[in-house]
CHARMM-style PDB file with segment names, atoms N, HN, CA, C and O in Angstrom:
ATOM      1  N   UNK     1     119.510 104.443 115.456  1.00  0.00      PROA
ATOM      2  CA  UNK     1     118.641 102.782 115.775  1.00  0.00      PROA
ATOM      3  C   UNK     1     118.836 102.233 114.617  1.00  0.00      PROA
ATOM      4  O   UNK     1     119.031 103.011 113.683  1.00  0.00      PROA
ATOM      5  N   UNK     2     118.841 100.862 114.354  1.00  0.00      PROA
ATOM      6  HN  UNK     2     118.682 100.230 115.113  1.00  0.00      PROA
ATOM      7  CA  UNK     2     118.629 100.463 113.827  1.00  0.00      PROA
ATOM      8  C   UNK     2     117.031  99.922 113.961  1.00  0.00      PROA
ATOM      9  O   UNK     2     116.428  99.417 114.908  1.00  0.00      PROA
ATOM     10  N   UNK     3     116.623 100.256 112.588  1.00  0.00      PROA
ATOM     11  HN  UNK     3     117.113 100.666 111.819  1.00  0.00      PROA
ATOM     12  CA  UNK     3     114.992  99.386 112.369  1.00  0.00      PROA
ATOM     13  C   UNK     3     114.733  97.685 112.230  1.00  0.00      PROA
ATOM     14  O   UNK     3     115.400  96.922 111.531  1.00  0.00      PROA
ATOM     15  N   UNK     4     113.858  97.415 112.885  1.00  0.00      PROA
ATOM     16  HN  UNK     4     113.316  98.035 113.453  1.00  0.00      PROA
ATOM     17  CA  UNK     4     114.043  95.568 112.813  1.00  0.00      PROA
ATOM     18  C   UNK     4     113.058  95.472 111.739  1.00  0.00      PROA
ATOM     19  O   UNK     4     112.185  96.332 111.859  1.00  0.00      PROA
ATOM     20  N   UNK     5     112.856  94.389 110.311  1.00  0.00      PROA
ATOM     21  HN  UNK     5     113.565  93.691 110.214  1.00  0.00      PROA
ATOM     22  CA  UNK     5     111.791  94.247 110.064  1.00  0.00      PROA
ATOM     23  C   UNK     5     111.646  92.863 109.557  1.00  0.00      PROA
ATOM     24  O   UNK     5     112.473  92.021 109.205  1.00  0.00      PROA
ATOM     25  N   UNK     6     110.123  92.875 109.634  1.00  0.00      PROA
ATOM     26  HN  UNK     6     109.452  93.559 109.920  1.00  0.00      PROA
ATOM     27  CA  UNK     6     109.749  91.684 110.007  1.00  0.00      PROA
ATOM     28  C   UNK     6     109.320  91.177 108.588  1.00  0.00      PROA
ATOM     29  O   UNK     6     108.715  91.965 107.861  1.00  0.00      PROA
ATOM     30  N   UNK     7     109.570  90.022 108.188  1.00  0.00      PROA
ATOM     31  HN  UNK     7     110.061  89.381 108.779  1.00  0.00      PROA
ATOM     32  CA  UNK     7     108.040  89.871 106.939  1.00  0.00      PROA
ATOM     33  C   UNK     7     107.092  89.068 106.710  1.00  0.00      PROA
ATOM     34  O   UNK     7     107.268  87.883 106.428  1.00  0.00      PROA
ATOM     35  N   UNK     8     106.161  89.536 106.791  1.00  0.00      PROA
ATOM     36  HN  UNK     8     106.018  90.499 107.020  1.00  0.00      PROA
ATOM     37  CA  UNK     8     105.116  88.316 107.324  1.00  0.00      PROA
ATOM     38  C   UNK     8     104.512  88.084 105.544  1.00  0.00      PROA
ATOM     39  O   UNK     8     104.904  88.661 104.530  1.00  0.00      PROA
ATOM     40  N   UNK     9     103.671  87.247 105.670  1.00  0.00      PROA
ATOM     41  HN  UNK     9     103.352  86.778 106.494  1.00  0.00      PROA
ATOM     42  CA  UNK     9     103.311  86.668 104.057  1.00  0.00      PROA
ATOM     43  C   UNK     9     101.842  86.826 104.756  1.00  0.00      PROA
ATOM     44  O   UNK     9     101.662  86.322 105.864  1.00  0.00      PROA
ATOM     45  N   UNK    10     100.389  87.811 103.834  1.00  0.00      PROA
ATOM     46  HN  UNK    10     100.536  88.221 102.934  1.00  0.00      PROA
ATOM     47  CA  UNK    10      99.400  87.205 103.813  1.00  0.00      PROA
ATOM     48  C   UNK    10      98.818  86.982 102.786  1.00  0.00      PROA
ATOM     49  O   UNK    10      99.184  87.280 101.649  1.00  0.00      PROA
ATOM     50  N   UNK    11      97.698  86.343 103.168  1.00  0.00      PROA
ATOM     51  HN  UNK    11      97.400  86.101 104.092  1.00  0.00      PROA
ATOM     52  CA  UNK    11      96.887  84.962 101.940  1.00  0.00      PROA
ATOM     53  C   UNK    11      95.551  86.596 101.723  1.00  0.00      PROA
ATOM     54  O   UNK    11      95.132  87.345 102.605  1.00  0.00      PROA
ATOM     55  N   UNK    12      95.223  86.600 100.073  1.00  0.00      PROA
ATOM     56  HN  UNK    12      95.564  85.991  99.357  1.00  0.00      PROA
ATOM     57  CA  UNK    12      94.168  87.233  99.984  1.00  0.00      PROA
ATOM     58  C   UNK    12      93.180  86.853  99.505  1.00  0.00      PROA
ATOM     59  O   UNK    12      93.299  86.822  98.280  1.00  0.00      PROA
ATOM     60  N   UNK    13      92.265  86.546  99.830  1.00  0.00      PROA
ATOM     61  HN  UNK    13      92.168  86.572 100.825  1.00  0.00      PROA
ATOM     62  CA  UNK    13      91.327  85.934  99.396  1.00  0.00      PROA
ATOM     63  C   UNK    13      90.805  86.406  97.883  1.00  0.00      PROA
ATOM     64  O   UNK    13      90.684  85.886  96.774  1.00  0.00      PROA
ATOM     65  N   UNK    14      90.567  87.713  98.509  1.00  0.00      PROA
ATOM     66  HN  UNK    14      90.665  88.135  99.410  1.00  0.00      PROA
ATOM     67  CA  UNK    14      89.340  87.827  97.117  1.00  0.00      PROA
ATOM     68  C   UNK    14      90.644  87.897  95.647  1.00  0.00      PROA
ATOM     69  O   UNK    14      90.333  87.788  94.461  1.00  0.00      PROA
ATOM     70  N   UNK    15      91.791  88.062  96.074  1.00  0.00      PROA
ATOM     71  HN  UNK    15      92.044  88.150  97.038  1.00  0.00      PROA
ATOM     72  CA  UNK    15      92.692  88.197  94.759  1.00  0.00      PROA
ATOM     73  C   UNK    15      92.846  87.069  94.367  1.00  0.00      PROA
ATOM     74  O   UNK    15      92.578  86.676  93.231  1.00  0.00      PROA
ATOM     75  N   UNK    16      93.508  86.113  95.687  1.00  0.00      PROA
ATOM     76  HN  UNK    16      93.725  86.433  96.610  1.00  0.00      PROA
ATOM     77  CA  UNK    16      94.005  84.703  95.914  1.00  0.00      PROA
ATOM     78  C   UNK    16      94.799  84.425  95.225  1.00  0.00      PROA
ATOM     79  O   UNK    16      94.958  83.653  94.280  1.00  0.00      PROA
ATOM     80  N   UNK    17      95.804  85.738  96.221  1.00  0.00      PROA
ATOM     81  HN  UNK    17      95.675  86.366  96.988  1.00  0.00      PROA
ATOM     82  CA  UNK    17      97.280  85.725  95.498  1.00  0.00      PROA
ATOM     83  C   UNK    17      98.405  85.668  97.264  1.00  0.00      PROA
ATOM     84  O   UNK    17      97.982  85.725  98.419  1.00  0.00      PROA
ATOM     85  N   UNK    18      99.478  85.574  96.898  1.00  0.00      PROA
ATOM     86  HN  UNK    18      99.821  85.528  95.960  1.00  0.00      PROA
ATOM     87  CA  UNK    18     100.193  85.762  98.578  1.00  0.00      PROA
ATOM     88  C   UNK    18     100.962  87.185  98.643  1.00  0.00      PROA
ATOM     89  O   UNK    18     101.957  87.420  97.958  1.00  0.00      PROA
ATOM     90  N   UNK    19     100.541  87.855  99.301  1.00  0.00      PROA
ATOM     91  HN  UNK    19      99.732  87.664  99.857  1.00  0.00      PROA
ATOM     92  CA  UNK    19     101.277  89.163  98.724  1.00  0.00      PROA
ATOM     93  C   UNK    19     102.597  88.946 100.493  1.00  0.00      PROA
ATOM     94  O   UNK    19     102.628  88.070 101.358  1.00  0.00      PROA
ATOM     95  N   UNK    20     103.434  90.209 100.290  1.00  0.00      PROA
ATOM     96  HN  UNK    20     103.408  90.921  99.588  1.00  0.00      PROA
ATOM     97  CA  UNK    20     104.208  90.219 101.849  1.00  0.00      PROA
ATOM     98  C   UNK    20     104.603  92.085 102.049  1.00  0.00      PROA
ATOM     99  O   UNK    20     104.895  92.947 101.221  1.00  0.00      PROA
ATOM    100  N   UNK    21     104.455  92.112 103.346  1.00  0.00      PROA
ATOM    101  HN  UNK    21     104.217  91.412 104.019  1.00  0.00      PROA
ATOM    102  CA  UNK    21     104.393  93.656 103.603  1.00  0.00      PROA
ATOM    103  C   UNK    21     104.941  93.578 104.627  1.00  0.00      PROA
ATOM    104  O   UNK    21     104.753  92.656 105.421  1.00  0.00      PROA
ATOM    105  N   UNK    22     106.133  95.028 104.899  1.00  0.00      PROA
ATOM    106  HN  UNK    22     106.286  95.777 104.254  1.00  0.00      PROA
ATOM    107  CA  UNK    22     107.108  95.060 105.840  1.00  0.00      PROA
ATOM    108  C   UNK    22     106.486  95.278 106.949  1.00  0.00      PROA
ATOM    109  O   UNK    22     105.405  95.865 107.004  1.00  0.00      PROA
ATOM    110  N   UNK    23     107.164  94.784 108.027  1.00  0.00      PROA
ATOM    111  HN  UNK    23     108.042  94.306 107.982  1.00  0.00      PROA
ATOM    112  CA  UNK    23     106.459  95.209 109.806  1.00  0.00      PROA
ATOM    113  C   UNK    23     107.643  95.934 110.506  1.00  0.00      PROA
ATOM    114  O   UNK    23     108.448  95.258 111.146  1.00  0.00      PROA
ATOM    115  N   UNK    24     107.783  97.312 110.409  1.00  0.00      PROA
ATOM    116  HN  UNK    24     107.129  97.861 109.890  1.00  0.00      PROA
ATOM    117  CA  UNK    24     108.605  98.105 111.141  1.00  0.00      PROA
ATOM    118  C   UNK    24     108.371  98.005 112.387  1.00  0.00      PROA
ATOM    119  O   UNK    24     107.318  97.524 112.807  1.00  0.00      PROA
ATOM    120  N   UNK    25     109.424  98.493 113.239  1.00  0.00      PROA
ATOM    121  HN  UNK    25     110.279  98.883 112.898  1.00  0.00      PROA
ATOM    122  CA  UNK    25     109.227  97.994 114.744  1.00  0.00      PROA
ATOM    123  C   UNK    25     109.282  99.007 115.374  1.00  0.00      PROA
ATOM    124  O   UNK    25     110.151  99.506 116.090  1.00  0.00      PROA
ATOM    125  N   UNK    26     107.872  99.424 114.944  1.00  0.00      PROA
ATOM    126  HN  UNK    26     107.167  99.019 114.363  1.00  0.00      PROA
ATOM    127  CA  UNK    26     107.115 100.910 115.408  1.00  0.00      PROA
ATOM    128  C   UNK    26     105.992 101.201 115.992  1.00  0.00      PROA
ATOM    129  O   UNK    26     105.736 102.375 116.258  1.00  0.00      PROA
ATOM    130  N   UNK    27     104.843  99.857 116.390  1.00  0.00      PROA
ATOM    131  HN  UNK    27     105.051  98.904 116.173  1.00  0.00      PROA
ATOM    132  CA  UNK    27     104.146  99.486 117.158  1.00  0.00      PROA
ATOM    133  C   UNK    27     102.931 100.260 116.673  1.00  0.00      PROA
ATOM    134  O   UNK    27     102.146 101.036 117.218  1.00  0.00      PROA
ATOM    135  N   UNK    28     103.072  99.739 115.389  1.00  0.00      PROA
ATOM    136  HN  UNK    28     103.710  99.109 114.947  1.00  0.00      PROA
ATOM    137  CA  UNK    28     101.710  99.940 114.441  1.00  0.00      PROA
ATOM    138  C   UNK    28     101.388  98.623 114.029  1.00  0.00      PROA
ATOM    139  O   UNK    28     102.054  97.923 113.268  1.00  0.00      PROA
ATOM    140  N   UNK    29     100.441  98.369 114.523  1.00  0.00      PROA
ATOM    141  HN  UNK    29      99.900  98.938 115.142  1.00  0.00      PROA
ATOM    142  CA  UNK    29      99.315  96.965 114.526  1.00  0.00      PROA
ATOM    143  C   UNK    29      99.273  96.062 113.226  1.00  0.00      PROA
ATOM    144  O   UNK    29      98.608  96.717 112.422  1.00  0.00      PROA
ATOM    145  N   UNK    30      99.587  95.101 112.744  1.00  0.00      PROA
ATOM    146  HN  UNK    30     100.128  94.569 113.397  1.00  0.00      PROA
ATOM    147  CA  UNK    30      99.083  94.839 111.254  1.00  0.00      PROA
ATOM    148  C   UNK    30      97.823  95.039 110.804  1.00  0.00      PROA
ATOM    149  O   UNK    30      97.608  95.000 109.593  1.00  0.00      PROA
ATOM    150  N   UNK    31      96.562  95.343 111.931  1.00  0.00      PROA
ATOM    151  HN  UNK    31      96.737  95.375 112.915  1.00  0.00      PROA
ATOM    152  CA  UNK    31      95.275  95.498 111.434  1.00  0.00      PROA
ATOM    153  C   UNK    31      95.522  96.495 110.461  1.00  0.00      PROA
ATOM    154  O   UNK    31      95.127  96.462 109.296  1.00  0.00      PROA
ATOM    155  N   UNK    32      96.263  97.469 111.050  1.00  0.00      PROA
ATOM    156  HN  UNK    32      96.585  97.496 111.996  1.00  0.00      PROA
ATOM    157  CA  UNK    32      95.886  99.146 110.596  1.00  0.00      PROA
ATOM    158  C   UNK    32      96.726  99.113 109.392  1.00  0.00      PROA
ATOM    159  O   UNK    32      96.136  99.663 108.462  1.00  0.00      PROA
ATOM    160  N   UNK    33      97.999  98.629 109.034  1.00  0.00      PROA
ATOM    161  HN  UNK    33      98.478  98.182 109.790  1.00  0.00      PROA
ATOM    162  CA  UNK    33      98.688  98.512 107.994  1.00  0.00      PROA
ATOM    163  C   UNK    33      97.888  98.334 106.952  1.00  0.00      PROA
ATOM    164  O   UNK    33      97.559  99.127 106.070  1.00  0.00      PROA
ATOM    165  N   UNK    34      97.458  96.664 107.218  1.00  0.00      PROA
ATOM    166  HN  UNK    34      97.725  96.020 107.935  1.00  0.00      PROA
ATOM    167  CA  UNK    34      96.473  96.027 105.950  1.00  0.00      PROA
ATOM    168  C   UNK    34      95.371  97.397 105.625  1.00  0.00      PROA
ATOM    169  O   UNK    34      95.405  98.163 104.662  1.00  0.00      PROA
ATOM    170  N   UNK    35      94.164  97.378 107.094  1.00  0.00      PROA
ATOM    171  HN  UNK    35      94.136  96.755 107.876  1.00  0.00      PROA
ATOM    172  CA  UNK    35      92.765  98.489 106.516  1.00  0.00      PROA
ATOM    173  C   UNK    35      93.481  99.771 105.325  1.00  0.00      PROA
ATOM    174  O   UNK    35      92.898 100.266 104.360  1.00  0.00      PROA
ATOM    175  N   UNK    36      94.540  99.978 105.685  1.00  0.00      PROA
ATOM    176  HN  UNK    36      95.013  99.575 106.468  1.00  0.00      PROA
ATOM    177  CA  UNK    36      95.571 101.982 104.879  1.00  0.00      PROA
ATOM    178  C   UNK    36      95.457 100.611 103.459  1.00  0.00      PROA
ATOM    179  O   UNK    36      95.219 101.091 102.351  1.00  0.00      PROA
ATOM    180  N   UNK    37      95.566  99.541 103.496  1.00  0.00      PROA
ATOM    181  HN  UNK    37      95.759  99.151 104.396  1.00  0.00      PROA
ATOM    182  CA  UNK    37      95.801  99.078 101.733  1.00  0.00      PROA
ATOM    183  C   UNK    37      94.224  98.563 101.206  1.00  0.00      PROA
ATOM    184  O   UNK    37      93.942  98.079 100.110  1.00  0.00      PROA
ATOM    185  N   UNK    38      93.468  98.790 102.166  1.00  0.00      PROA
ATOM    186  HN  UNK    38      93.697  99.183 103.057  1.00  0.00      PROA
ATOM    187  CA  UNK    38      92.416  98.654 102.193  1.00  0.00      PROA
ATOM    188  C   UNK    38      92.452  96.475 101.572  1.00  0.00      PROA
ATOM    189  O   UNK    38      92.057  95.995 100.510  1.00  0.00      PROA
ATOM    190  N   UNK    39      92.687  96.209 102.026  1.00  0.00      PROA
ATOM    191  HN  UNK    39      93.008  96.599 102.889  1.00  0.00      PROA
ATOM    192  CA  UNK    39      93.088  94.658 102.229  1.00  0.00      PROA
ATOM    193  C   UNK    39      92.056  93.742 103.311  1.00  0.00      PROA
ATOM    194  O   UNK    39      91.850  94.134 104.459  1.00  0.00      PROA
ATOM    195  N   UNK    40      91.587  92.759 102.882  1.00  0.00      PROA
ATOM    196  HN  UNK    40      91.755  92.440 101.949  1.00  0.00      PROA
ATOM    197  CA  UNK    40      90.494  92.417 104.118  1.00  0.00      PROA
ATOM    198  C   UNK    40      91.199  91.093 104.444  1.00  0.00      PROA
ATOM    199  O   UNK    40      91.639  90.461 103.484  1.00  0.00      PROA
ATOM    200  N   UNK    41      91.332  90.685 105.455  1.00  0.00      PROA
ATOM    201  HN  UNK    41      90.975  91.198 106.235  1.00  0.00      PROA
ATOM    202  CA  UNK    41      92.281  89.630 105.739  1.00  0.00      PROA
ATOM    203  C   UNK    41      91.291  88.146 106.119  1.00  0.00      PROA
ATOM    204  O   UNK    41      90.609  87.712 107.048  1.00  0.00      PROA
ATOM    205  N   UNK    42      91.763  87.710 104.640  1.00  0.00      PROA
ATOM    206  HN  UNK    42      92.317  88.062 103.885  1.00  0.00      PROA
ATOM    207  CA  UNK    42      90.445  85.974 105.291  1.00  0.00      PROA
ATOM    208  C   UNK    42      91.741  84.985 106.055  1.00  0.00      PROA
ATOM    209  O   UNK    42      91.424  84.311 107.035  1.00  0.00      PROA
ATOM    210  N   UNK    43      92.685  84.961 105.722  1.00  0.00      PROA
ATOM    211  HN  UNK    43      92.942  85.509 104.925  1.00  0.00      PROA
ATOM    212  CA  UNK    43      93.743  84.121 106.289  1.00  0.00      PROA
ATOM    213  C   UNK    43      95.087  84.808 106.229  1.00  0.00      PROA
ATOM    214  O   UNK    43      95.637  85.422 105.315  1.00  0.00      PROA
ATOM    215  N   UNK    44      95.564  84.446 107.823  1.00  0.00      PROA
ATOM    216  HN  UNK    44      95.116  83.947 108.566  1.00  0.00      PROA
ATOM    217  CA  UNK    44      97.312  84.781 107.620  1.00  0.00      PROA
ATOM    218  C   UNK    44      97.936  83.875 107.945  1.00  0.00      PROA
ATOM    219  O   UNK    44      97.756  82.882 108.650  1.00  0.00      PROA
ATOM    220  N   UNK    45      98.628  84.240 107.433  1.00  0.00      PROA
ATOM    221  HN  UNK    45      98.774  85.046 106.860  1.00  0.00      PROA
ATOM    222  CA  UNK    45     100.135  82.853 107.803  1.00  0.00      PROA
ATOM    223  C   UNK    45     101.732  83.759 107.914  1.00  0.00      PROA
ATOM    224  O   UNK    45     101.799  84.889 107.430  1.00  0.00      PROA
ATOM    225  N   UNK    46     102.720  83.239 108.465  1.00  0.00      PROA
ATOM    226  HN  UNK    46     102.665  82.321 108.858  1.00  0.00      PROA
ATOM    227  CA  UNK    46     103.425  83.714 109.147  1.00  0.00      PROA
ATOM    228  C   UNK    46     104.891  83.829 108.429  1.00  0.00      PROA
ATOM    229  O   UNK    46     105.847  83.818 109.205  1.00  0.00      PROA
ATOM    230  N   UNK    47     105.126  83.920 107.260  1.00  0.00      PROA
ATOM    231  HN  UNK    47     104.350  83.929 106.629  1.00  0.00      PROA
ATOM    232  CA  UNK    47     106.162  83.172 106.430  1.00  0.00      PROA
ATOM    233  C   UNK    47     107.659  83.049 107.942  1.00  0.00      PROA
ATOM    234  O   UNK    47     108.246  84.037 108.384  1.00  0.00      PROA
ATOM    235  N   UNK    48     107.865  81.827 108.324  1.00  0.00      PROA
ATOM    236  HN  UNK    48     107.389  81.025 107.965  1.00  0.00      PROA
ATOM    237  CA  UNK    48     109.508  81.130 108.614  1.00  0.00      PROA
ATOM    238  C   UNK    48     109.242  81.622 110.504  1.00  0.00      PROA
ATOM    239  O   UNK    48     109.078  82.641 111.174  1.00  0.00      PROA
ATOM    240  N   UNK    49     109.311  80.625 110.628  1.00  0.00      PROA
ATOM    241  HN  UNK    49     109.445  79.797 110.084  1.00  0.00      PROA
ATOM    242  CA  UNK    49     109.429  80.296 112.047  1.00  0.00      PROA
ATOM    243  C   UNK    49     110.230  81.507 112.562  1.00  0.00      PROA
ATOM    244  O   UNK    49     109.656  82.398 113.188  1.00  0.00      PROA
ATOM    245  N   UNK    50     111.481  81.545 112.319  1.00  0.00      PROA
ATOM    246  HN  UNK    50     111.947  80.821 111.810  1.00  0.00      PROA
ATOM    247  CA  UNK    50     112.535  82.289 112.654  1.00  0.00      PROA
ATOM    248  C   UNK    50     112.202  83.748 112.835  1.00  0.00      PROA
ATOM    249  O   UNK    50     112.619  84.489 113.725  1.00  0.00      PROA
ATOM    250  N   UNK    51     111.181  84.111 111.605  1.00  0.00      PROA
ATOM    251  HN  UNK    51     110.842  83.509 110.882  1.00  0.00      PROA
ATOM    252  CA  UNK    51     110.643  85.438 111.660  1.00  0.00      PROA
ATOM    253  C   UNK    51     110.095  85.621 112.777  1.00  0.00      PROA
ATOM    254  O   UNK    51     110.425  86.617 113.423  1.00  0.00      PROA
ATOM    255  N   UNK    52     109.159  84.751 113.274  1.00  0.00      PROA
ATOM    256  HN  UNK    52     108.891  83.942 112.750  1.00  0.00      PROA
ATOM    257  CA  UNK    52     108.142  84.692 114.341  1.00  0.00      PROA
ATOM    258  C   UNK    52     109.138  84.729 115.948  1.00  0.00      PROA
ATOM    259  O   UNK    52     108.788  85.397 116.921  1.00  0.00      PROA
ATOM    260  N   UNK    53     110.272  83.941 115.909  1.00  0.00      PROA
ATOM    261  HN  UNK    53     110.556  83.398 115.119  1.00  0.00      PROA
ATOM    262  CA  UNK    53     110.897  84.237 116.806  1.00  0.00      PROA
ATOM    263  C   UNK    53     111.432  84.850 116.971  1.00  0.00      PROA
ATOM    264  O   UNK    53     111.513  85.021 118.187  1.00  0.00      PROA
ATOM    265  N   UNK    54     112.202  85.671 116.267  1.00  0.00      PROA
ATOM    266  HN  UNK    54     112.137  85.532 115.279  1.00  0.00      PROA
ATOM    267  CA  UNK    54     112.914  87.055 116.554  1.00  0.00      PROA
ATOM    268  C   UNK    54     111.659  88.235 116.804  1.00  0.00      PROA
ATOM    269  O   UNK    54     111.777  89.254 117.485  1.00  0.00      PROA
ATOM    270  N   UNK    55     110.875  87.950 116.324  1.00  0.00      PROA
ATOM    271  HN  UNK    55     110.780  87.122 115.771  1.00  0.00      PROA
ATOM    272  CA  UNK    55     109.366  89.440 116.507  1.00  0.00      PROA
ATOM    273  C   UNK    55     109.305  89.120 118.211  1.00  0.00      PROA
ATOM    274  O   UNK    55     109.061  90.064 118.962  1.00  0.00      PROA
ATOM    275  N   UNK    56     109.511  87.902 118.705  1.00  0.00      PROA
ATOM    276  HN  UNK    56     109.709  87.136 118.094  1.00  0.00      PROA
ATOM    277  CA  UNK    56     109.139  87.774 120.074  1.00  0.00      PROA
ATOM    278  C   UNK    56     109.737  88.164 120.971  1.00  0.00      PROA
ATOM    279  O   UNK    56     109.280  88.430 122.083  1.00  0.00      PROA
ATOM    280  N   UNK    57     111.243  88.284 120.485  1.00  0.00      PROA
ATOM    281  HN  UNK    57     111.615  88.068 119.582  1.00  0.00      PROA
ATOM    282  CA  UNK    57     112.945  88.189 121.068  1.00  0.00      PROA
ATOM    283  C   UNK    57     112.659  89.962 121.135  1.00  0.00      PROA
ATOM    284  O   UNK    57     112.970  90.690 122.077  1.00  0.00      PROA
ATOM    285  N   UNK    58     112.110  90.303 120.092  1.00  0.00      PROA
ATOM    286  HN  UNK    58     111.857  89.711 119.326  1.00  0.00      PROA
ATOM    287  CA  UNK    58     111.907  92.144 120.246  1.00  0.00      PROA
ATOM    288  C   UNK    58     110.717  92.609 121.057  1.00  0.00      PROA
ATOM    289  O   UNK    58     110.759  93.798 121.373  1.00  0.00      PROA
ATOM    290  N   UNK    59     109.976  92.123 121.339  1.00  0.00      PROA
ATOM    291  HN  UNK    59     109.941  91.157 121.082  1.00  0.00      PROA
ATOM    292  CA  UNK    59     109.108  92.200 122.537  1.00  0.00      PROA
ATOM    293  C   UNK    59     107.706  92.005 121.867  1.00  0.00      PROA
ATOM    294  O   UNK    59     106.761  92.015 122.656  1.00  0.00      PROA
ATOM    295  N   UNK    60     107.308  91.763 120.042  1.00  0.00      PROA
ATOM    296  HN  UNK    60     108.076  91.755 119.401  1.00  0.00      PROA
ATOM    297  CA  UNK    60     106.866  92.037 119.553  1.00  0.00      PROA
ATOM    298  C   UNK    60     105.167  91.069 118.998  1.00  0.00      PROA
ATOM    299  O   UNK    60     105.005  90.218 118.124  1.00  0.00      PROA
ATOM    300  N   UNK    61     104.383  91.575 119.773  1.00  0.00      PROA
ATOM    301  HN  UNK    61     104.515  92.267 120.483  1.00  0.00      PROA
ATOM    302  CA  UNK    61     103.186  90.737 119.849  1.00  0.00      PROA
ATOM    303  C   UNK    61     102.483  91.015 118.945  1.00  0.00      PROA
ATOM    304  O   UNK    61     101.751  91.999 118.842  1.00  0.00      PROA
ATOM    305  N   UNK    62     102.742  89.698 117.815  1.00  0.00      PROA
ATOM    306  HN  UNK    62     103.336  88.899 117.900  1.00  0.00      PROA
ATOM    307  CA  UNK    62     101.621  90.024 116.564  1.00  0.00      PROA
ATOM    308  C   UNK    62     100.283  88.903 116.393  1.00  0.00      PROA
ATOM    309  O   UNK    62     100.246  87.677 116.292  1.00  0.00      PROA
ATOM    310  N   UNK    63      99.437  89.758 116.412  1.00  0.00      PROA
ATOM    311  HN  UNK    63      99.467  90.754 116.495  1.00  0.00      PROA
ATOM    312  CA  UNK    63      97.574  89.163 116.713  1.00  0.00      PROA
ATOM    313  C   UNK    63      97.117  89.320 115.544  1.00  0.00      PROA
ATOM    314  O   UNK    63      97.499  90.314 114.927  1.00  0.00      PROA
ATOM    315  N   UNK    64      96.304  88.519 114.995  1.00  0.00      PROA
ATOM    316  HN  UNK    64      95.993  87.711 115.496  1.00  0.00      PROA
ATOM    317  CA  UNK    64      95.447  88.624 114.629  1.00  0.00      PROA
ATOM    318  C   UNK    64      93.928  88.773 114.695  1.00  0.00      PROA
ATOM    319  O   UNK    64      93.144  88.424 115.576  1.00  0.00      PROA
ATOM    320  N   UNK    65      93.726  89.379 113.535  1.00  0.00      PROA
ATOM    321  HN  UNK    65      94.363  89.662 112.819  1.00  0.00      PROA
ATOM    322  CA  UNK    65      91.870  88.736 113.451  1.00  0.00      PROA
ATOM    323  C   UNK    65      91.215  88.806 111.700  1.00  0.00      PROA
ATOM    324  O   UNK    65      91.717  89.526 110.838  1.00  0.00      PROA
ATOM    325  N   UNK    66      90.103  87.957 111.488  1.00  0.00      PROA
ATOM    326  HN  UNK    66      89.695  87.372 112.189  1.00  0.00      PROA
ATOM    327  CA  UNK    66      89.951  87.844 111.022  1.00  0.00      PROA
ATOM    328  C   UNK    66      88.015  89.158 110.112  1.00  0.00      PROA
ATOM    329  O   UNK    66      86.787  89.076 110.130  1.00  0.00      PROA
ATOM    330  N   UNK    67      88.752  89.797 109.718  1.00  0.00      PROA
ATOM    331  HN  UNK    67      89.749  89.863 109.703  1.00  0.00      PROA
ATOM    332  CA  UNK    67      87.336  90.738 108.811  1.00  0.00      PROA
ATOM    333  C   UNK    67      86.301  89.875 109.128  1.00  0.00      PROA
ATOM    334  O   UNK    67      86.213  88.667 108.913  1.00  0.00      PROA
ATOM    335  N   UNK    68      85.264  90.899 109.847  1.00  0.00      PROA
ATOM    336  HN  UNK    68      85.336  91.881 110.022  1.00  0.00      PROA
ATOM    337  CA  UNK    68      83.478  90.110 109.534  1.00  0.00      PROA
ATOM    338  C   UNK    68      82.938  91.361 108.851  1.00  0.00      PROA
ATOM    339  O   UNK    68      82.221  92.243 109.324  1.00  0.00      PROA
ATOM    340  N   UNK    69      83.302  91.268 107.979  1.00  0.00      PROA
ATOM    341  HN  UNK    69      83.884  90.552 107.594  1.00  0.00      PROA
ATOM    342  CA  UNK    69      82.476  92.335 107.171  1.00  0.00      PROA
ATOM    343  C   UNK    69      80.710  92.651 106.386  1.00  0.00      PROA
ATOM    344  OT1 UNK    69      80.477  93.707 105.797  1.00  0.00      PROA
TER     345      UNK     69
END
């Protein structure tokens, strides 16, 4: 079975740099990936409308929340 890869961009305010993360179709919430990498999400940007549409077609719900620590 093919793994579909979605490229999501997220902005890390504390480092002031745009990073990219691979999000695999394994039902792993993006928040967990970011928490594992010890990132605090202040602003999130989805790179490319096509990637968002691809996620919707695969039935992947992309939910984001702001860290409130």
